[in-house]
ROPAFI-563520 format. One record per residue: residue in three letters; z, y, x of N, C-alpha, C in turn. Coordinates in steps of 0.001 Angstrom, whole numbers, padded with zeros to 6 digits, always signed. Layout:
// residues N
ALAZYXZYXZYX ...
// end
This chain:
// residues 401
UNK+018526-011176+019192+018037-009802+018565+017812-008784+020086 UNK+017039-007857+019700+016946-007014+020694+017941-006168+021159 UNK+018490-005611+022185+019215-004564+022266+019157-003470+023216 UNK+019211-002229+022762+018840-001166+023784+020054-000599+023975 UNK+020080-000278+025355+021161+000756+026066+020964+001919+025795 UNK+021625+002906+025036+021655+004291+025214+022802+005018+025568 UNK+022832+006546+025956+023977+007300+025793+024041+008380+024859 UNK+024858+009148+024526+024808+010307+023746+026170+010986+024146 UNK+026415+012240+023807+027330+013036+024202+028718+012823+023278 UNK+029474+012630+023810+030847+012711+023076+031453+013927+022754 UNK+032491+013938+021972+033381+015344+021440+033504+016549+022311 UNK+033754+015713+023750+034397+016489+024794+033227+017172+026208 UNK+031818+016757+025714+030576+016920+026488+030592+015601+027238 UNK+031565+014574+027219+031090+013594+028327+029978+012694+027646 UNK+029734+011913+028728+028395+010950+028410+029158+009576+027832 UNK+028821+009094+026744+029248+007809+026064+028394+006927+026113 UNK+028801+005701+026633+027631+004309+026608+027762+003779+025322 UNK+026654+003460+025062+026577+002365+023610+025159+001362+023820 UNK+025330+000677+022885+024211-000510+022680+023931-000172+021029 UNK+022624-000553+021168+021954-000508+019809+021350-001753+019575 UNK+021988-002507+018524+021470-003748+018455+020546-003738+017237 UNK+019019-003872+017355+018259-003833+016553+017627-005024+015653 UNK+017315-004951+014760+016791-006137+013992+015338-006958+014913 UNK+015108-008002+014563+013698-008467+015292+012727-008172+013947 UNK+012962-007850+013158+011861-007581+011924+012128-006168+011622 UNK+011893-006016+010145+011823-004721+009690+013565-004158+009632 UNK+013661-002522+009923+014916-002064+010269+015299-001202+008409 UNK+016109-002113+008239+016466-001714+006649+017559-000702+006600 UNK+018179-000745+007536+019692+000301+007392+020092+000188+008979 UNK+021229+001269+009027+022087+001257+010218+023616+000907+010068 UNK+024432+000789+011077+025879+000565+010793+026200+001153+012121 UNK+027788+002001+012137+028119+002150+013310+029580+001513+013209 UNK+029919+001231+014645+030935+000252+014632+032116+000934+015755 UNK+033208+001037+015120+034117+001221+016147+035259+000310+016581 UNK+035306+000275+018126+036139-000649+018484+037808-000300+018442 UNK+038674-001393+018830+039710-001412+018932+040437-000696+019841 UNK+041731-000229+019844+042563+000735+020756+042423-000098+022023 UNK+041910+000624+023061+041823+000634+024517+040697-000826+024906 UNK+039994-001197+023856+039229-002179+023820+037793-001309+024151 UNK+036702-002441+023876+034879-001882+024502+034344-001769+023640 UNK+032961-001925+023814+032083-001879+022578+031514-003658+022844 UNK+031721-004033+023947+031588-005596+024222+032412-006467+023719 UNK+033358-006411+022886+034216-007141+022671+033621-008273+021581 UNK+034466-009304+021495+033711-010445+021092+033358-010057+019494 UNK+034378-009786+019128+034078-009353+017489+032876-008731+017302 UNK+033036-007698+017917+031686-006631+017965+030436-007151+017841 UNK+030260-007978+019239+029195-008861+019199+028459-009594+018179 UNK+029665-010423+017593+029180-011255+016541+028600-010634+015365 UNK+029505-009471+014980+029145-008821+013810+027728-008039+013808 UNK+027534-007644+014759+026312-007123+015351+025349-007778+015212 UNK+025337-009029+015605+024234-010072+015687+023924-010318+014440 UNK+025120-010566+013380+024993-011176+011904+024261-010110+011389 UNK+024429-008988+011331+023929-007813+010835+022691-007270+010929 UNK+022131-007608+012274+020916-007228+012869+020057-008277+012373 UNK+020628-009662+011812+019690-010588+011555+019276-010025+010398 UNK+020085-009405+009308+019337-009431+008023+018909-007622+008008 UNK+018366-007313+008858+018056-006149+009149+018558-004877+009352 UNK+019880-005035+009814+020785-003818+009815+020717-003578+011462 UNK+020528-002447+012061+020862-001963+013339+022265-001446+013346 UNK+022786-002057+014708+024315-001538+014669+024439-001006+016044 UNK+024903+000297+015860+025499+000953+017211+026957+001099+017457 UNK+026971+000301+018504+028539+000372+019099+028609+000810+020266 UNK+029768+001770+020205+029915+002511+021868+031574+002568+022426 UNK+031282+002961+023495+032712+002938+024183+033479+004493+023830 UNK+034457+004703+023234+035247+005862+023034+035163+006555+024509 UNK+035420+008071+024665+035476+008648+025741+036882+007620+026686 UNK+036485+007877+027686+037540+006988+028871+037684+005740+028763 UNK+036749+005025+028202+036876+003599+027974+035288+003077+028031 UNK+035513+001852+028663+034559+000739+029125+033531+001674+030112 UNK+032223+001792+029661+031427+002363+030872+030959+003919+030420 UNK+031926+004252+029409+031857+006010+028868+032420+006869+030089 UNK+032038+008149+029963+032848+009059+031145+033819+009670+030186 UNK+034650+010454+031063+035999+010959+030279+037159+010372+031249 UNK+038342+011108+030828+039499+010553+031073+040374+009970+029954 UNK+040729+008669+029928+041499+008523+028607+042705+009306+027942 UNK+043178+009737+029359+044582+010392+029253+044469+011839+028464 UNK+043500+011931+028251+042840+013532+027892+042493+013133+026186 UNK+042514+012008+025670+041822+011705+024460+043009+011586+023787 UNK+042856+011431+022376+043614+011340+021448+042630+010579+019587 UNK+043556+010513+018756+043112+009914+017560+042273+010813+017328 UNK+042228+011899+017199+041358+013225+016652+040109+013155+017422 UNK+040298+013083+018886+039007+012895+019646+038407+011418+019324 UNK+038885+010430+018704+037920+009107+018599+037435+009248+017235 UNK+038077+010121+016486+037211+010614+015349+036031+011396+015425 UNK+036203+012420+016380+035183+013117+016775+034080+012528+017611 UNK+034611+011802+018361+033385+010690+018673+032571+010040+017785 UNK+033196+009449+016681+032662+008645+015824+031610+009897+015099 UNK+032148+011247+014839+030952+011780+014175+029774+012091+015255 UNK+030077+012107+016739+029021+012288+017653+027990+011621+017364 UNK+028461+010182+017288+027823+008858+017423+026948+009085+016129 UNK+027502+009144+014753+026611+009324+013698+025465+010677+014099 UNK+025877+011838+014579+024741+012566+014706+023542+012162+015355 UNK+023986+011001+016880+023091+010926+017572+022022+009758+017014 UNK+022870+008996+015835+021836+008342+015003+020964+008859+014084 UNK+021573+009740+013400+020684+010495+013000+019362+011385+013411 UNK+019885+011823+014771+018697+012366+015634+017625+011373+015587 UNK+017790+010069+015941+016913+009094+016104+016245+008713+014795 UNK+016586+009133+013712+015986+008830+012126+016462+007899+012041 UNK+017843+007431+012460+018658+006030+011824+019752+006784+011300 UNK+020037+007291+010229+021447+007704+010011+022263+006579+009322 UNK+023389+006056+009974+024064+005290+009656+024601+005341+007744 UNK+024930+004085+007544+025370+003911+005928+026452+003249+005626 UNK+026529+002204+007068+027817+001356+006847+028469+002010+008203 UNK+030000+001806+007971+030852+002434+009169+032016+001138+008851 UNK+031997+000564+010393+033083-000499+010151+033920-000283+011534 UNK+035196-000606+011094+035932-000119+012365+037391-001428+012687 UNK+037569-001385+013775+038342-002889+014049+039791-001875+014818 UNK+040584-002336+014194+041917-001875+014598+042048-000590+014583 UNK+042615+000318+015283+042585+001697+015628+041371+002212+015022 UNK+040039+001347+015459+038608+002181+015229+038569+001640+013507 UNK+039227+001133+013041+039440+001063+011627+039978+002602+011007 UNK+041406+002833+011595+041969+003736+011128+040756+005114+011356 UNK+040365+005010+012684+039536+006292+012867+038164+006110+011965 UNK+037657+004864+011581+036412+004898+010464+036952+005491+009131 UNK+038350+005386+008567+038624+005705+007185+038895+007524+007286 UNK+039162+007936+008745+039104+009269+008750+038153+009985+008875 UNK+037083+009476+009461+035923+009986+009533+034989+009795+008276 UNK+034962+008909+007718+033955+008391+006643+033887+009999+005570 UNK+035092+010436+005057+034694+011440+004118+033737+012963+004983 UNK+033844+012617+006206+033073+013567+007063+031703+013495+006954 UNK+031492+012029+006801+029895+011898+007108+029210+011810+006099 UNK+028032+012315+005783+027592+012247+004226+026794+011106+004094 UNK+026170+010190+004894+025612+009181+004303+025981+007770+004444 UNK+027478+007888+004474+028336+006924+004749+028565+006167+002748 UNK+027893+004776+003177+027769+004107+001622+028914+003476+001424 UNK+029356+002743+002698+030512+001613+002763+031156+001634+003935 UNK+032209+001292+004022+033351+001231+005041+034136-000150+005009 UNK+034199-000438+006608+035015-001818+006412+035752-001536+007477 UNK+037090-001901+007258+038323-002124+008443+038643-003515+008290 UNK+039038-003922+009971+039182-005211+010329+040728-004891+010949 UNK+041762-005335+010528+043130-005420+011024+043598-003975+011483 UNK+043198-002942+010406+043152-001790+010668+044819-001414+009981 UNK+045623-000445+010930+046844-000077+010706+046856+001210+009705 UNK+047756+001378+008388+047685+002302+007628+048027+003837+008309 UNK+049100+003582+009355+049988+004477+010150+049002+004728+011460 UNK+048374+005293+011615+047532+005213+013225+048499+005249+014345 UNK+049838+005939+013978+051069+006035+014769+051721+004820+015234 UNK+051048+003437+014721+051426+002597+014465+051367+001621+016113 UNK+050270+002279+016808+049947+002038+018225+050854+002169+019396 UNK+051842+003130+019103+052650+003523+019866+053695+002283+020080 UNK+053909+001802+019451+054670+000324+019941+054198-000406+020717 UNK+052817-000228+021474+052488-000980+022452+053108-000305+023569 UNK+053489+000959+023911+054014+001747+025057+055259+002280+024455 UNK+056123+001758+023727+057318+002508+023430+058159+002790+024571 UNK+058628+001738+025228+059319+001928+026487+058905+003185+027525 UNK+057493+003624+027174+057248+004926+028186+057455+005938+027274 UNK+057593+005991+026384+057532+007110+025445+058518+008519+026093 UNK+059639+008067+026545+060364+008889+027113+059833+009782+028257 UNK+059268+008699+029220+058737+009323+030342+057462+010312+029702 UNK+056742+009739+029193+055578+010631+028577+056146+011874+028005 UNK+056966+012284+027322+057387+013432+026608+058078+014180+027966 UNK+058936+013316+028853+059366+014244+030373+058079+014703+031265 UNK+057335+013812+031478+056533+014133+032347+055048+014616+031989 UNK+054575+014375+030919+053512+014830+030010+052604+013601+030043 UNK+052777+012683+030828+051756+011465+030928+052539+010303+031708 UNK+052096+009067+031520+052798+007938+032128+051841+006714+032121 UNK+051653+006162+033075+050967+004909+033318+051480+003603+032662 UNK+051053+002831+031759+051619+001914+030632+050516+000822+031169 UNK+051104-000446+030704+050135-001597+030789+049737-002038+029389 UNK+048468-002082+029255+048043-002785+028019+046908-003813+028023 UNK+047363-004690+027836+046417-006457+027783+046356-006479+029209 UNK+047391-006318+030016+047072-006685+031659+046418-005472+032301 UNK+046099-004235+031704+045187-003471+032334+045996-002092+032355 UNK+045843-001310+033454+047002-000110+033498+045962+001066+032622 UNK+046482+001959+032042+046301+003009+031268+046948+004395+031523 UNK+046576+005642+031548+047599+006859+031574+047161+007135+030249 UNK+048426+007524+029335+048894+007814+028295+049358+009420+028378 UNK+048572+010237+027913+049282+011881+027474+050074+011853+026280 UNK+050777+013190+026959+051607+013612+025419+051242+014154+024347 UNK+049629+014423+024633+049169+015017+023308+048507+013742+022507 UNK+047999+012718+023224+047624+011575+022339+049062+011398+021575 UNK+049962+011040+022080+051365+010652+021096+051299+011482+020141 UNK+051605+012839+020626+051748+013812+019479+050890+013623+018267 UNK+049653+013591+018656+048365+013704+017754+048350+012347+016784 UNK+048480+011408+017528+048485+009921+016644+049733+009865+015838 UNK+050800+010311+016513+051917+010466+015249+051966+011110+014358 UNK+051251+012297+014219+051149+013017+013128+049958+012836+012184 UNK+049001+011812+012377+048102+011789+012050+048418+010892+010457 UNK+047904+011336+009419+047975+010559+008306+046696+010321+007450 UNK+046282+008915+006795+045219+008499+006527+044936+008615+004601 UNK+046297+008652+004250+046258+008631+002668+045276+009532+002158 UNK+045119+010761+002423+044414+011690+001728+042735+011184+002007 UNK+042697+010983+003064+040933+010499+003647+040833+009102+002851 UNK+041619+008042+002920+041375+006768+002242+040866+007667+000792 UNK+041847+008091-000147+041751+008558-001271+040382+009249-001909 UNK+039873+010163-000662+038582+010594-000684+037450+010185-000058 UNK+037393+008850+000126+036382+008184+001247+035050+008456+000386 UNK+034891+008333-000544+033670+008385-001019+032902+007757-000959 UNK+033312+006263-000425+032084+005101-000380+033143+003807-000544 UNK+032468+002643-000878+033138+001224-001116+033819+000891+000230 UNK+034577+000180+000143+035867+000020+000931+035884-001697+000952 UNK+035906-002179+002124+036240-003518+002361+037281-003552+003427 UNK+038441-004386+002932+039598-004281+003966+039505-005890+004176 UNK+039433-006052+005673+039385-007333+006287+040708-007675+007170 UNK+041695-008386+006674+042803-008570+007588+043508-010028+007704 UNK+044340-010106+008624+044648-011188+008846+046180-011502+008353 UNK+046878-012134+007487+048159-012268+007221+049283-012708+008209 UNK+048747-013212+009495+049618-013605+010269+049405-012749+011618 UNK+048747-011521+011191+048426-010548+012592+049709-010157+012911 UNK+050277-010282+014284+051319-009882+014707+051322-008769+015682 UNK+049923-007851+015423+049855-006683+016061+049935-005559+014989 UNK+049110-005782+014036+049219-004814+012719+049588-005982+011455 UNK+050768-005652+011152+051033-006341+009902+050351-006250+008877 UNK+050293-007569+007885+049403-007236+006347+050050-006191+005326 UNK+051047-005909+005599+051568-004702+004831+050485-003355+005047 UNK+049713-003249+006213+048872-002082+006558+047684-002041+005526 UNK+047196-003432+005103+046170-003560+004352+046708-003249+003019 UNK+047437-003726+002785+047985-003619+001189+047881-001748+001137 UNK+048543-001133+001927+048954+000304+001991+047512+000755+001741 UNK+046496+000459+002580+045125+001014+002567+044413+000597+001182 UNK+044586-000688+000825+043861-000945-000446+044628-000073-001737 UNK+045341-000034-001544+046114+000726-002690+045927+002179-002679 UNK+045792+002952-001554+045406+004136-001476+044254+004663-001509 UNK+042887+003554-001666+041539+003463-002109+041564+003668-003427 UNK+040210+004327-003833+039786+004056-004987+038460+003134-005009 UNK+038214+003038-006404+037250+001735-006322+035855+002144-006286 UNK+034624+001614-005996+034893+000346-005786+035719-000276-004322 UNK+036643-001407-004175+037432-001738-003124+037514-003355-003256 UNK+037352-004011-001990+037588-005275-002266+038784-005718-000934 UNK+039089-007037-001073+040010-007238+000194+039780-008620+000415 UNK+039636-008907+001936+039358-010486+002059+040470-010767+003157 UNK+041015-012030+003274+041986-012417+004152+041266-013059+005250 UNK+041743-012932+006380+041073-013331+007602+042072-014658+007776 UNK+042772-015270+007005+043515-016424+007632+044122-016543+008620 UNK+044012-017507+009635+044722-017469+010911+044212-016700+012072 UNK+043391-016057+011806+042918-015222+012664+043947-014324+013694 UNK+043709-014166+014555+044583-013156+015751+043912-011716+015365 UNK+044915-010838+016296+044177-009311+015675+042717-009002+016611 UNK+042909-009229+017528+041189-009328+018262+040112-010133+017958 UNK+040636-011106+016924+039520-012323+016423+038962-012881+017703 UNK+039856-013692+018411+039120-014409+019611+038435-015384+019404 UNK+038930-016005+018320+038081-017253+017734+036778-016872+017251 UNK+035725-017853+017819+034400-017655+017334+034344-017781+015845 UNK+035023-018608+015272+034896-019152+013932+035340-017947+013137 UNK+036281-017513+013325+036859-016028+012647+036120-014988+012830 UNK+035403-014823+013917+034550-013596+013992+033341-013731+013180 UNK+032877-015359+013215+031808-015486+012211+031832-015153+010897 UNK+032925-015586+010734+033605-015676+009439+033694-014018+008736 UNK+034139-013091+009780+034166-011721+009478+033031-010968+009199 UNK+031837-011584+010315+030702-011287+010308+030036-011493+008815 UNK+030166-012880+008762+029529-013274+007248+029953-012465+006092 UNK+030926-012489+006247+031742-011438+004558+031144-010029+004664 UNK+030923-009412+005888+030742-008010+005871+028876-007978+005648 UNK+028442-009048+006458+026788-009170+005800+026737-009381+004437 UNK+027285-010295+003588+027231-010442+002336+027613-009187+001256 UNK+029044-008794+001636+029541-007554+000879+028735-006417+000746 UNK+028326-006029+002084+027648-004736+002725+025979-004593+001758 UNK+025600-005448+001472+024217-005988+000728+024419-005324-000599 UNK+025555-005631-001403+025758-005091-002556+025629-003397-002705 UNK+025865-002679-001349+026126-001193-001496+025413-000775-000508 UNK+024625-001129+000258+023222-000484+000890+021868-000341+000370 UNK+022068-001136-000747+020795-001317-001653+019663-001387-000480 UNK+019887-002345+000127+018598-002934+001091+017371-003415+000345 UNK+016277-002967+000889+014866-003079+000318+014659-004567+001140 UNK+013934-005110-000026+013309-006488+000581+012403-006109+001400 UNK+011813-006719+002607+010935-006732+003233+009685-007430+003126 UNK+008429-006560+003459+007471-007170+002692+006804-008057+003998 UNK+006187-009225+003452+005749-009937+004296+004563-009376+005303 UNK+004215-009838+006380+003386-008856+007254+002198-009768+006789 UNK+000811-008683+006835-000453-008982+006167-000851-010192+006986 UNK-000841-010292+008209-001417-011339+008982-000560-012798+008406 UNK+000465-012680+008064+001179-013879+008054+001462-014457+006416 UNK+000856-014751+005168+001284-014493+004081+002508-015205+003660 UNK+002845-015902+004448+004340-016971+004180+005295-015921+004855 UNK+004957-014996+005783+006049-014226+006526+006152-014987+007739 UNK+007147-014442+008671+007479-014936+009710+008757-015455+009578 UNK+009207-016965+009934+010629-017210+010308+011013-017292+011119 UNK+012192-016463+011610+012760-016323+012818+013921-016994+013112 UNK+014464-017716+014275+015459-018716+014454+016029-017970+015797 UNK+017375-017175+015319+018272-016917+016666+019444-017774+016907 UNK+019757-017589+017929+021125-018355+018336+022294-017696+017880 UNK+023305-018346+017206+024431-017761+016558+025821-018191+017345 UNK+025872-018771+018017+026635-019270+018997+026562-020072+020242 UNK+026899-019539+021173+026299-019732+022554+027031-020756+023143 UNK+028063-021155+022370+029151-022330+022553+028940-023478+021951 UNK+028171-023471+020653+028043-024699+019970+026502-024302+019629 UNK+026047-025098+018470+024486-024795+018196+024014-024189+016850 UNK+025121-023505+016438+024746-022771+015325+023639-022011+015529 UNK+022645-021488+014292+021352-020890+014584+021308-020150+013356 UNK+020962-019090+013355+020636-017829+012190+019310-017933+011996 UNK+018788-018106+010650+017290-018634+010412+017116-017363+009369 UNK+016230-016549+009208+015862-015322+008915+014199-015208+008488 UNK+013987-015600+007382+012656-015323+006601+012428-014091+005415 UNK+012276-013030+005900+011918-012101+004959+013497-011643+004722 UNK+013430-011758+003302+014810-011324+002619+016181-012428+002774 UNK+015489-013577+003053+016081-014976+003033+016889-015319+004472 UNK+017992-015742+004127+018957-016186+005495+019740-017544+004973 UNK+019520-018258+006315+020365-019370+006001+020764-019924+007532 UNK+021397-020684+007666+022258-021328+008961+021702-023257+009460 UNK+021468-022972+010190+021176-024469+010933+022262-024662+011902 UNK+022704-026189+011852+023816-026520+012893+023753-027916+013021 UNK+024826-028610+014041+024620-029883+014181+026232-030257+013687 UNK+026388-031561+013440+027556-032060+012779+028584-031982+014038 UNK+030025-032253+013839+030948-031680+014909+030972-032790+015868 UNK+030554-033888+015360+030151-035115+016347+029278-034912+017160 UNK+028666-034118+017163+027312-033589+018261+027660-032415+019060 UNK+028755-031921+018850+029076-030856+019259+028970-029526+018718 UNK+028527-029394+017314+028187-028351+016731+029648-028234+015653 UNK+029337-026955+014892+030097-026561+013604+030275-027091+012616 UNK+029004-027508+012258+028469-028170+010899+028696-027106+009612 UNK+028153-026007+010118+027879-025102+009523+026740-024964+008456 UNK+025607-025508+008983+024523-025554+008263+023512-026964+008389 UNK+022668-027140+007929+021594-028095+007814+021380-028531+009431 UNK+021198-029661+009742+020692-030242+011132+019102-029771+010964 UNK+018619-029855+012260+017340-029694+012158+016062-030722+011343 UNK+016486-032036+011411+016190-032921+010352+016484-032479+009365 UNK+017661-032420+008828+018007-032173+007352+017246-031017+007058 UNK+016788-029744+007675+015929-029152+007118+014480-029347+006853 UNK+014106-030294+007701+012622-030959+007727+012609-031495+005951 UNK+013634-032376+006158+013956-033609+004952+014114-032626+003350 UNK+014619-031249+003866+014878-030429+002385+013699-029863+002275 UNK+012638-029563+003633+011251-029166+003266+010432-030142+002119 UNK+010382-031359+002817+009794-032528+001659+010145-032512+000500 UNK+011796-032735+000467+012344-033132-000820+011512-031681-001656 UNK+011990-030479-001406+011525-029164-002046+010155-029404-002667 UNK+009323-029762-001681+008131-029582-001820+007543-030661-002714 UNK+008091-031819-002975+007727-033006-003852+008064-032500-004884 UNK+009422-032108-005015+009832-031630-006288+008662-030565-007183 UNK+008706-029181-006560+007653-028354-006667+006166-029052-007249 UNK+005833-029820-006330+004569-030326-006499+004214-031128-007811 UNK+005348-031814-008102+005454-032806-009411+005770-031515-010489 UNK+006369-031195-010664+006641-029828-011651+005437-029042-011979 UNK+004418-028817-010729+003485-027902-011321+002380-028897-011723 UNK+002105-029977-011461+001312-031293-012260+001628-031234-013882 UNK+002975-031609-013910+003395-031929-015251+002971-030634-015989 UNK+003329-029448-015516+003139-028422-016274+001644-027872-016848 UNK+001017-028264-015825-000497-028259-016007-001037-029038-017219 UNK-000657-030452-017084-001146-031682-017735+000026-031233-019454 UNK+001101-030377-019202+001808-030365-020621+002666-031340-021077 UNK+002910-032214-020219+003620-033558-019885+005319-032942-020351 UNK+005982-033653-020818+007284-033541-021585+008506-034117-020350 UNK+008199-033317-019107+009134-033676-017748+010251-032399-018038 UNK+011405-032907-018023+012540-031999-018246+013141-031653-016753 UNK+013318-032800-016177+013805-032522-014774+013262-033348-013577 UNK+013434-032948-012326+012982-034080-011021+014065-033734-010266 UNK+014604-034509-009390+015663-034670-008179+014931-035530-007376 UNK+015220-035229-006284+014343-036188-004761+015631-036220-003812 UNK+015849-037430-003807+016667-037864-002595+016018-038218-001027 UNK+016172-037755+000007+015413-037979+001488+016591-038578+001970 UNK+015913-039612+002486+016640-040122+003915+015719-040071+005224 UNK+016327-039834+006169+015594-039705+007470+015897-040613+008676 UNK+015002-041601+009185+015710-042470+010475+014839-042512+011573 UNK+014986-043122+012566+013945-043591+013623+014061-044986+013306 UNK+012812-045380+013405+012474-047241+013009+011480-047659+014089 UNK+011741-048681+014659+010608-049141+015470+009136-049250+014731 UNK+008168-048849+015513+006565-048804+014885+006295-050147+015099 UNK+005836-051008+014251+005421-052056+013839+003958-052385+014354 UNK+003070-051002+014560+001760-051453+015168+001383-050784+016418 UNK+002657-050401+017229+002333-049301+018193+002510-050356+019331 UNK+001763-049636+020262+001232-050429+021780+002543-050592+022676 UNK+003550-049728+022131+004971-049741+023358+005718-050542+022044 UNK+006346-051582+022690+007144-052344+021689+008559-051737+021271 UNK+008702-050816+022511+009866-049764+022002+009779-048599+021143 UNK+008506-048350+020894+008212-047192+020439+008772-047018+018893 UNK+009573-045619+018785+009735-045536+017397+009085-044263+016777 UNK+009190-044618+015218+008583-043322+014662+009653-042678+013556 UNK+009127-041742+013081+010161-041182+012117+009850-041549+010439 UNK+011069-042219+009685+010526-042565+008483+011273-041890+007838 UNK+010667-041287+006548+011290-040739+005619+011326-041478+004349 UNK+012265-041537+003284+012326-042533+002397+012524-041388+001264 UNK+011703-041447+000250+012173-040593-001113+012160-041432-002197 UNK+013541-040965-002874+013625-041436-004321+013534-040123-005179 UNK+012815-040735-005980+012119-039362-007067+013048-039853-008558 UNK+013528-039001-008779+014144-039166-010462+013162-038182-011231 UNK+012833-038750-012569+012192-038180-013064+012910-038103-014635 UNK+013304-036807-015478+013836-037004-016772+012638-036139-017960 UNK+012884-037015-019047+011929-036544-020304+011484-037726-020693 UNK+010722-037364-021751+010301-038268-022812+008974-039067-021915 UNK+008741-039377-020783+007754-039506-020498+007029-041114-020336 UNK+005728-041351-020787+005389-042632-020702+005288-043376-019389 UNK+005201-044855-019185+005417-045456-017942+003735-044728-017250 UNK+003001-044354-017854+001615-044116-017178+001808-042820-016562 UNK+002534-041902-017136+002616-040483-016929+003842-040283-015829 UNK+004612-041290-015648+005578-041705-014523+004942-042074-013553 UNK+004272-043079-013418+003425-043703-012224+002471-042728-011749 UNK+001868-041626-012636+000574-040769-011973+002076-039621-011352 UNK+003095-039333-011850+003588-038219-011150+003958-038885-009705 UNK+004372-040213-009471+004818-040693-008382+003600-040459-007530 UNK+002503-041010-008007+001339-040707-007008+001388-039075-006640 UNK+001468-038276-007736+001250-036958-007111+002177-036443-006297 UNK+003176-037077-005950+004223-036748-005029+003550-036868-003721 UNK+002689-037996-003395+002122-037823-002108+001021-036878-001802 UNK+000689-036520-002930-000282-035154-002533+000549-033676-002279 UNK+001832-033542-002093+002648-032405-001513+002248-032177-000260 UNK+002413-031016-000045+001382-030164+001331+002198-030798+002432 UNK+003797-030437+002266+004413-030953+003590+004697-032854+003455 UNK+004137-033347+002462+004011-034650+002696+002744-035253+003599 UNK+001833-034661+003474+000592-034412+004431+000784-034129+005436 UNK+001224-033042+005693+001465-032403+007163+002337-033436+007968 UNK+003441-033934+007199+004455-034978+008314+003375-036623+008526 UNK+002405-036513+007398+001905-037836+007532+000868-038118+008805 UNK+000188-036601+008873-001061-036479+009939-000508-035536+011234 UNK-000992-035836+012082-000327-035347+013428-000848-033705+013428 UNK+000282-033165+013906+000015-031552+013867+000101-031136+015179 UNK-000193-029948+015405-000570-028889+016990+000656-027774+016856 UNK+001391-027808+017887+002318-026624+018265+001866-026041+019229 UNK+001568-024762+019207+001405-023936+020273+002871-022988+020637 UNK+002829-023167+021758+004265-022268+022185+004187-021020+023392 UNK+004376-019867+023002+004033-018918+023849+005534-018248+024237 UNK+005690-017701+025574+006884-017154+025573+006538-015435+025221 UNK+007654-014545+024708+007602-013567+024132+007633-012692+025179 
// end
């Protein structure tokens, strides 16, 4: 996916750093992502979710809140309210680019900020929270031992995830007073709550409170054994898939038209997991996954490359048989095709060790067909365009983008 670095002005006039993940194909909608407390826009979960959504035509803006990551400003001068204001500023920045967001996603405290901001943003049709607290003041347990010093001195340095942060008194007072119940009740958008039952940082009861406070339409999906930050690749991918499938219902994405010069459209394959072999395949409005079995280092979440080739042969065979029977008016009531693929030694090759690809087809025909009709339909199977492509040599031209 193409990623554009950009900046915009935050709530207090500081320059905030952002990444805009853009679709390779047509831009159908825009999402705004709010990261977790003291995290950054580049956290693994945010990157994976952005990649999945952009593959289906949804651009995603993820940014660093004031004082975090690559954004300007002092973290000790921020608050929960300022985070909400930064989200509103991000929404305005996208609108100014002609890309107003319709999907709002928030992780942990970013989820609480998303719930608070959503009623103030006119174009939001769907909101997703991931491990979000119902009470934003919940985050103070991360530095509870420092609260007496913060109240006495006005600020204190605390260790959060192995990194030092200065927490100000205004932050503690603001977040302790924050209440989301009214905002959730007046969300004005569909809600998806994602939460792990064993989340040790933000308990599952928070998800229940958020869900009960919201009006329909609302949905809840459990993240099973995921940790709070969703550091596991499979957990982040699962959350990304849930958001992608669910959001289509509420964003009313228009199906992209095939490009004029390519009647069958462009099929794009993008790497979905740099640690394995999972591939995201997009062709117009259609999406599927390719992978390798676990024994070959993959995660077995999709057909293998040769499995996809076999699927093309099987589908083309079935379609070709159906078209012929339909044209002839024959009583064919069903077709199924089993495909097996193997590498076999070539009997007529000059090199005795040479191997060729061998595809074996088993065609099942249902219906009151005569023997002549069945024999003819078997012959027609060989007329399938994919069959012909595989039988004759092909040329492949490759260029760098």
